[in-house]
C-alpha positions in Angstrom: 0.0 0.0 0.0 1.3 3.3 -1.0 2.3 5.9 1.8 0.2 8.9 2.0 1.7 12.2 3.4 -1.2 14.7 3.9 0.3 18.3 3.5 -2.9 20.1 2.7 -4.2 21.0 6.2 -5.0 24.7 5.5 -7.8 23.4 3.0 -9.2 21.0 5.7 -8.1 18.7 8.6 -9.0 15.1 9.8 -11.3 15.0 12.8 -9.6 14.4 15.6 -10.8 11.0 16.9 -11.7 12.7 20.4 -13.8 15.1 18.4 -15.8 12.3 16.7 -16.3 10.5 20.2 -17.5 13.6 21.8 -20.1 14.3 18.7 -21.6 10.6 18.7 -24.2 10.9 21.3 -25.8 13.8 19.7 -26.7 12.0 16.8 -28.6 9.0 18.3 -29.2 9.7 22.1 -29.1 13.4 22.9 -30.7 14.1 19.3 -33.2 16.9 20.5 -33.9 20.3 18.8 -32.3 22.9 21.1 -35.6 24.8 20.7 -37.8 22.3 22.1 -38.7 22.6 25.8 -38.9 18.8 26.4 -35.9 16.8 28.0 -34.0 16.0 24.7 -34.3 19.7 23.8 -33.1 20.8 27.1 -30.0 18.3 26.6 -29.2 19.6 23.1 -29.5 23.3 24.4 -27.2 22.5 27.2 -24.7 21.1 25.1 -24.9 24.0 22.7 -24.6 26.6 25.3 -21.5 24.8 27.2 -19.9 24.7 23.7 -20.8 28.5 23.2 -19.0 29.3 26.6 -16.0 27.2 25.5 -15.5 29.0 22.3 -16.0 32.3 23.8 -13.6 32.0 26.6 -11.0 30.9 23.6 -11.2 34.4 22.2 -11.8 36.4 25.7 -15.6 37.1 24.4 -18.8 37.0 26.1 -20.7 34.0 25.3 -23.9 35.8 24.4 -21.6 37.2 21.5 -20.9 34.0 19.9 -23.3 33.2 16.9 -23.1 29.6 15.3 -22.9 29.3 11.6 -22.1 26.8 9.1 -18.6 27.8 8.7 -16.1 30.6 7.5 -17.7 31.5 4.4 -21.5 31.9 5.8 -19.7 34.0 8.9 -17.9 36.2 6.5 -20.9 36.9 4.5 -23.0 37.5 7.6 -20.2 39.9 8.8 -19.8 42.1 5.9 -23.5 42.1 4.8 -24.8 42.6 8.4 -22.9 45.5 9.3 -22.9 47.2 6.0 -26.8 47.2 5.7 -27.4 48.0 9.2 -25.1 51.0 8.9 -25.6 52.5 5.2 -27.2 55.7 6.7 -24.2 56.4 8.4 -21.9 55.6 5.8 -21.3 53.1 2.7 -17.6 52.8 2.8 -15.8 49.5 3.7 -11.9 48.8 3.8 -10.4 45.6 3.1 -7.3 44.0 1.5 -6.3 42.2 -1.7 -5.2 39.2 -0.1 -8.7 38.3 1.5 -10.3 35.0 1.0 -12.5 34.9 -1.9 -15.7 34.7 0.1 -14.7 38.1 1.4 -13.7 39.6 -2.0 -16.8 38.4 -3.7 -19.0 39.7 -0.9 -17.5 43.2 -1.3 -17.9 42.8 -5.2 -21.6 42.1 -4.7 -21.8 44.9 -2.0 -20.2 47.3 -4.6 -23.2 46.4 -7.0 -25.5 47.6 -4.3 -23.9 51.0 -3.9 -21.2 50.5 -1.3 -17.7 51.5 -1.9 -14.9 49.3 -1.4 -11.3 50.4 -0.8 -8.7 47.2 -1.3 -5.5 47.8 0.6 -2.2 46.9 -0.9 0.3 44.9 1.0 4.2 44.1 0.6 6.1 41.5 -0.4 5.6 39.4 2.9 1.9 40.0 2.5 1.6 42.8 5.5 -0.9 45.5 5.2 0.3 49.1 4.6 -1.2 50.6 7.9 -0.2 54.1 6.7 -2.6 53.4 3.5 -5.3 51.9 6.0 -5.3 55.0 8.3 -5.3 57.6 5.3 -8.2 55.7 3.6 -10.6 55.8 6.8 -13.5 58.4 6.4 -16.5 59.8 7.7 -18.1 57.2 5.6 -16.2 54.2 6.5 -18.2 51.7 8.7 -16.2 48.6 8.8 -12.6 47.7 7.9 -12.3 43.7 7.2 -8.7 42.4 7.4 -7.8 38.6 7.2 -5.6 37.5 10.4 -3.8 34.6 9.1 -3.5 34.3 5.3 -4.7 30.8 4.1 -2.1 30.9 1.3 1.1 32.6 2.4 0.6 32.4 6.0 1.3 36.0 6.9 0.0 37.1 10.4 -1.5 40.6 10.4 -0.8 43.1 13.4 -4.1 43.1 14.5 -3.2 45.0 17.8 -2.0 48.0 15.7 -4.6 47.8 13.3 -7.5 47.4 16.0 -5.9 50.7 17.6 -6.2 52.4 14.3 -9.9 51.6 14.1 -10.6 52.7 17.5 -9.0 55.9 17.1 -11.3 56.6 14.0 -14.2 54.8 15.8 -14.5 52.2 13.0 -15.5 48.5 13.7 -12.8 46.0 12.6 -13.9 42.5 11.6 -11.3 39.7 10.9 -11.4 36.7 9.0 -9.8 34.1 11.5 -10.5 31.0 10.1 -7.0 30.1 9.7 -5.2 31.7 12.5 -7.9 30.4 15.1 -6.1 28.2 17.8 -2.8 28.6 16.0 -2.0 32.2 17.2 -3.5 34.7 20.0 -6.7 35.9 19.3 -7.9 38.2 21.9 -11.1 40.2 20.9 -10.6 42.7 23.7 -6.8 43.2 23.5 -6.9 43.7 19.5 -10.5 45.9 19.9 -12.0 43.3 17.2 -15.7 44.0 16.9 -16.3 41.0 14.7 -14.3 37.7 14.1 -15.0 34.8 11.7 -14.3 31.3 13.2 -14.7 27.7 11.8 -14.1 24.1 13.0 -12.8 22.3 10.0 -9.4 23.9 10.1 -8.5 22.6 13.7 -9.5 19.0 13.5 -13.2 19.6 13.8 -16.0 18.6 11.7 -17.0 20.6 8.4 -20.1 22.7 8.1 -19.9 24.4 11.5 -18.5 27.8 12.5 -19.2 30.8 14.7 -19.3 34.6 14.3 -18.4 36.8 17.1 -20.3 40.0 17.2 -19.5 42.5 20.0 -22.4 43.7 21.8 -22.3 47.4 20.5 -22.0 46.5 16.9 -25.1 47.5 14.7 -25.9 44.6 12.7 -28.8 43.0 11.1 -29.2 39.4 10.5 -28.8 38.0 7.0 -30.8 34.6 7.6 -34.1 34.6 8.7 -35.9 31.8 10.5 -37.5 30.9 13.6 -35.4 33.1 15.8 -32.4 30.9 16.6 -29.1 32.3 17.9 -30.8 35.3 19.6 -32.5 36.2 16.2 -29.2 36.7 14.8 -29.1 33.7 12.6 -32.0 31.5 11.9 -32.0 27.8 11.4 -31.9 24.8 13.7 -28.4 24.7 15.4 -26.2 21.8 14.2 -25.8 20.5 17.7 -23.2 17.6 17.0 -20.9 19.9 14.8 -21.3 22.7 17.6 -20.1 20.1 20.2 -17.3 19.0 17.8 -16.3 22.6 17.4 -15.9 23.1 21.2 -14.2 19.9 21.7 -11.5 20.7 18.7 -11.0 24.1 20.2 -10.5 22.5 23.5 -7.8 20.1 22.1 -6.3 22.6 19.9 -5.5 25.1 22.6 -2.6 23.1 23.9 0.3 25.5 23.2 2.6 22.3 23.0 0.7 21.9 19.5 1.9 25.3 18.3 5.4 24.8 19.3 5.4 21.3 17.6 3.9 22.6 14.6 6.4 25.5 14.2 9.3 23.1 14.5 8.0 20.9 11.7 7.0 23.9 9.6 10.6 25.2 10.0 12.1 21.9 9.0 10.0 21.9 6.1 11.0 25.2 5.1 14.6 24.7 5.6 14.4 21.3 3.7 12.6 22.5 0.6 14.4 25.8 0.1 17.5 23.9 0.0 16.6 22.6 -3.5 18.2 25.0 -6.1 15.9 28.0 -7.4 13.3 27.5 -4.6 11.8 30.7 -3.0 9.5 30.9 0.1 6.5 33.0 -0.4 5.2 34.9 2.8 7.3 35.8 6.0 9.5 33.6 8.0 9.4 33.1 11.9 6.7 34.2 14.3 4.8 36.4 11.9 3.9 33.2 9.8 1.1 30.6 10.8 2.8 27.7 12.5 1.7 25.2 9.8 2.0 27.1 6.6 4.6 27.0 4.0 4.4 28.2 0.2 7.0 27.9 -2.3 7.8 29.0 -5.9 9.8 26.4 -7.8 11.7 27.9 -10.8 11.1 25.9 -14.1 8.5 23.8 -12.5 4.7 24.2 -13.1 3.0 24.2 -9.8 0.1 21.7 -10.8 2.4 19.4 -12.4 4.5 19.2 -9.1 1.4 18.7 -7.1 0.5 15.7 -9.5 3.9 14.5 -9.4 4.2 14.6 -5.6 0.8 12.7 -5.4 2.2 9.9 -7.4 4.4 9.5 -4.5 1.9 9.7 -1.9 2.7 13.2 -1.0 -0.6 15.3 -1.0 -0.2 19.4 -1.4 -2.2 22.5 -3.1 -1.3 25.3 -5.4 -3.2 27.5 -3.0 -6.7 27.9 -1.6 -8.8 24.7 -1.7 -11.8 27.0 -2.8 -9.9 28.2 -6.0 -7.7 25.3 -6.9 -9.7 23.8 -9.4 -9.9 27.2 -11.3 -7.6 28.2 -13.8 -7.4 31.9 -12.4 -4.0 32.9 -11.1 -3.7 33.2 -7.2 -4.8 37.0 -6.5 -2.7 36.6 -3.1 0.6 35.6 -5.0 -0.2 38.4 -7.5 -0.9 41.2 -4.6 2.7 40.2 -3.0 4.2 41.1 -6.5 5.0 37.5 -7.8 5.5 37.2 -11.6 3.0 34.9 -13.6 5.8 32.5 -13.8 6.6 32.6 -10.3 2.9 32.2 -9.4 2.2 29.4 -11.9 5.3 27.6 -10.1 4.0 27.8 -6.7 2.9 25.1 -4.1 1.6 25.3 -0.6 2.3 22.9 2.0 0.6 22.7 5.2 1.1 20.6 8.2 -1.3 19.8 11.2 -0.3 18.6 14.9 -0.7 15.1 13.5 2.3 15.4 10.8 5.3 13.7 11.8 8.9 14.5 11.5 9.3 11.2 9.4 6.5 12.7 7.1 8.4 15.8 6.9 11.8 14.1 5.8 9.6 12.1 3.3 8.2 15.0 1.8 11.3 16.9 1.2 12.9 13.8 -0.4 10.1 13.5 -2.8 9.8 17.0 -3.6 13.6 17.2 -4.6 13.1 14.1 -6.5 9.8 15.5 -8.3 11.5 18.9 -8.9 14.6 17.3 -10.6 12.3 15.0 -12.7 10.2 17.9 -14.0 13.2 20.4 -14.4 14.7 17.6 -16.8 11.9 18.2 -19.3 11.5 22.0 -18.5 12.0 24.3 -21.4 12.5 27.0 -19.0 15.0 25.2 -17.1 16.9 24.3 -20.2 16.8 27.7 -21.5 18.7 29.0 -18.1 21.2 26.5 -18.5 21.7 27.3 -22.3 22.3 31.0 -20.9 24.7 30.0 -18.1 26.8 28.1 -20.7 26.9 31.3 -22.9 27.2 34.0 -20.2 28.5 32.3 -17.1 27.1 31.9 -13.7 25.5 35.8 -13.7 22.8 34.5 -16.3 
């Protein structure tokens, strides 16, 4: 049986067996509707509220500020549209960045069609927001700033503390998409002056189809999904009790700082090994300003999707970027925003680890990547052209 090394944890993670165990009773024994007043309903409600308490504590919020959703995409849509339409009499200006997840960018595009003005901030080569540009673009019409915390493709962790301070000084609400960063780095909504934060479960070994949106009590907000008044009338629909329980258990398990330390060590080992390969560059920052599980590389003379297929033949599973866009022929808007050329973008590969990734698997992935790159470059016209230039003009070519 072929070996399999899963390095696409930024797309999704395996569900932790302890999470599955915690969820199981809510499928067949405690299966009541949380809105029902009988015993089964009360059991479901108690489990939901205990989970809400756990998730709230993990970001230093109040429990009643947590709204359960179906995941990151719904949470981001709910945050942007809920604030925009509640505050359109105050102003119709929103600020975001060029490296947001597609669900943010597409929501902003839709809001533009509804008469809102969107400013898209630039980022530098490592993916960090231009803070001066942020401050200069805040006007009396600005109602929301939405900036991703941990970037899903290149791992950049934004300085939310400074961003939050700027927003507070200008009396503007700050939303952050924290789906990738949640439990992997500090997310303290009070310390960072965050008004709204999007969270989800399946990036941290929880189930798919469940997430949460933190909405600070003072935020003027209108619900986007109407129903029977669930989630304090902020998000209609029967709560996904097994998913919510699994989400909270996943948060509990992921909150161990030793997991972060170990993933950081594995990430650095992976980066060190891959960048030893000739003509390979790391996209995004190094060190503590990068998500502990993320690595993204450009391989000169190698097509990214070709490398992905070659690695899969060796049992190493990677990605060319965001899983939501990987089936599209469109080039990564994130890599374009940080100034990479088309050739660098086309040669990019993302490798993302989890707390279950072993050192042996990292060694195997490095070995097979080096082998695959060498094999692909042997038939690459770009690499051959470079070798010809070197022979003619010397090493400086």
